[in-house]
C-alpha positions, 0 to 999 in steps of 0.5 A: 694862786699856784697856777697864777705864779706858774704862768708868770714863771713860764712867761719869764722863761720863754726866751733867754733872759739876757735877750731882754736887756741886749737892746739897752746894752747895744744901742741907747736911744735918743732919750738916754743921751738927753738924760746923760747930757742933763745930768752932766750939766748938773754935775758941771754946775756943781763943779763950778760951785765947788771952784767958786767955794775954793776961791772965795772960801766958806763965806759963800755958804750959809755956815757960820760960827754957830752952825759950822756944819750944814747941808754938806754933813746932812748929805754925808749922813744921808748918802752913807745911810743909803749905802749901808742900807743897800749893803745890809738889805742885799746881804740879808736877801742873799743869806736868807735865800729870799727868792722874790728879792733876787731881782734887786741884788744888783740894784742894791749893790750899785746903790751901795757903791755909788752912795758910798763914793758920794757921801764922803765927798761932802766931808771934803766940801765941809773942810776949810782946807781940802789941800790938808786932807792927807793929814787925816791919814798921816796924823790920824789918832786912834782915839778919835771917832773920826778916825774910826769912821774913816777906817769903817768907810774904807773897809766897807768900800773894799768889801762892797766893791768885791761883792758887786764884782762877784755878783756880776761875774756870771752875767759878764760870762753871758755877755761874753758868750752871747752871739752877735752882741753888737758892741765895740771890741773893747767892751767884748774884751772887757767882758772876757777879762771880767768874766775871768774864765767863768764857764758855769762849771759845777766847781766854779759855781760852788766857789762863787756861791761860797765867796758870795756867802762869805762876803754877805756875812762880812758886809752885814755886821760891817755896815751896822758897825760902820753906821753905828760909828757915825752915830757915835760921833754925835752920841759921844758929844754932850750937845742937847739932841745928840747926847743920846744912847739910842742914836746908833740903833736909830741911825741903822733903822733910818738907814734901812728905812730910806734904803727900802724907799729908794729901792722902790723908787729905782725899780719903779723908774726901770719898770716904767721906762725900760719895760721890766714889768715881768721882773718888778711885779706888783707883788714886789711893790706890795712886799716892799710897801709892807716893809715900809709900814713896819719901819714907819712904826719903828721910826715913830717909836724911836722918834717918840723915845728920843723926844720924850727923854729930851722933854723930860730933861730938867736942863734949860738947853734941851727945852730951848731945842725942843721949843725950836723944833715945835715953833712954826716960825723956826723948824716946826713945819719941817719937824711935823713933815718929817714925823708925820710923813715918815711915821704915819703916811705909809701906814695909812696909804699902804696899809689900806688896800683901797689906797694901795697901788704901785704908784701910791707906794712909789709916791709914799717912798719919795715923800719918805726919802724927803722926810728922812733927809729933813730928819738928818737936817733937824739933827744937825742944824737946830742943835748947832743953833742951840749951844750951851754957852751962846756967843755974846753980841752975835749977829742973827745971821751968824746964829741962824743957818740958811743954805746958799745956792752953792750948797744946793748946787753941790747937793743936786750934783751929787744926786745927778751923779747917783742917777748917772751911774745907774744910767751908765750901768744899764748901758754896760750890764743888765740892771737885773742879775740875769743868772740869778733870775734864771736859777730862780725860775728853773728852781720854781719850775722844778718845784712844780714838777715834783709837786705834780 
């Protein structure tokens, strides 16, 4: 086993690791341009849908008197969960010194920043008068949980951007010093400016590590508190399905769960299309797959706790809500899919060695992401369709919510923006923290020498 690991590390260090990424940084291939064009086209469709909604109003969406929130808020919760998950996982990996997690640090922070930008945009789309958005800042009331959420998002954004920059400094210096780098002069100047004179001196490295330690220690509790505040927006409401004391830990759990699933999908894509097999190995997929199993079991436990307490409630409205979730003519199929896929499927496919592989782990991760998005949908829509006091003589299309093409177009444009950021980042810097990988490989080689 030790010889096998040693062979892998020797392979990893035959050349300067930055050279593996130079071809992607210098000149993208034709497929890169096609992908960028397709993603920009999807974003363009989303912009058209946004203008269409601004001109004609929210009547072009499926939101009505009952369901005043819809897919927009589902996306808001889902993307923010991915953001806080990326920050949490990256911070834990760094502070705990998880060596096998070093290739993921940059990916996790890019996930954090990108989704933290996309998520709040869906709040703007849900506001009937986006031109009055400034009132949230000018006339904000500290008693309102929404104000807490705004403060939490802005604070988390500040710390995460700082952390993302800090983990790039060493690689900016490597790109600055790389001889023969064939990129535009403005990019060379930008690398030089962003490297802020970093030379790898012992004192500089010490200060940078201290800064990363401090930022990681701040980000972990900040992310937990921020997503808990979002959960309390629901938990403090007396609506059935929301008024639940376990919402905050359940939100944090599902956030980390979805973050691990998204990380698996992202590294599979880079491994498949960029030839990064030696950075994202089968061992990495197995570790993350086992993490999926653990969180699937926790998810099943929390889901059971949530629904058993609602079922035991003697009031009429919670019973109506549960009947809707189980009724196959309403939300039954979505309810079964979200719970079976997120609670049971990872345990079966990843837990049984015969079924376990890189592709099967990735496939399960994609299904888990879909199931967890549906879970957010089931938190929002069925509850809003089940008020304590029904509106008298209301039309069925006012009661039942169905998303329109406008909402789906803006959802797809958000996903396209997320993918576009990753493609552009790959063009600008290595997707893997090269400096950390070199430190890891040198440390392991030193370990083997001392063991001899």
